[in-house]
C-alpha positions, 0 to 999 in steps of 0.5 A: 915976864917977857917982852911983848914981841917975844912969843914966850909972852903969849904962853906966859899970858895963857898960863897966868890967865888959866891959873887966875893970876891975871884977870880976863881983861888984862889977858885980852888987852895984853894978848892983843898988844903982844900978838896983834901989834908986836909979834913977828909971824916969822917967829912962830911955827905953823901950828903956833900961827894957826892957834894964836890967830884963832885965839886972837879972834876969840880974845877980840870977842870977850866982853866983861859987860853983861849987857853986851852978852845979852844984846849980842850973844852971837858976837860977845863971849863971857869970861867962862867961855873965854877960859874954855877956849883958852884951855882948848887952845892950850891943849892944842899947843901942848897935847902931851901935857894934857 
């Protein structure tokens, strides 16, 4: 595993989540701790900054509570929607691998 300030941790978190080795709540919490609180934007490429920032917004919209989704469907997203978004962002980061 990587330190929270290491951008490799973001890639690791994405891979762990998409391979179902960590759950959505853990992914979102750890992504927030790493990207929003620890990582220096200067350590990221322009593409990484754009994609990781967009993903940060998506991560902040995840809720595991069905009531949140029902009451505020335009605000919160489900685990399935989160996974779809993470896959899309992963493809943007690694277009040749997909």
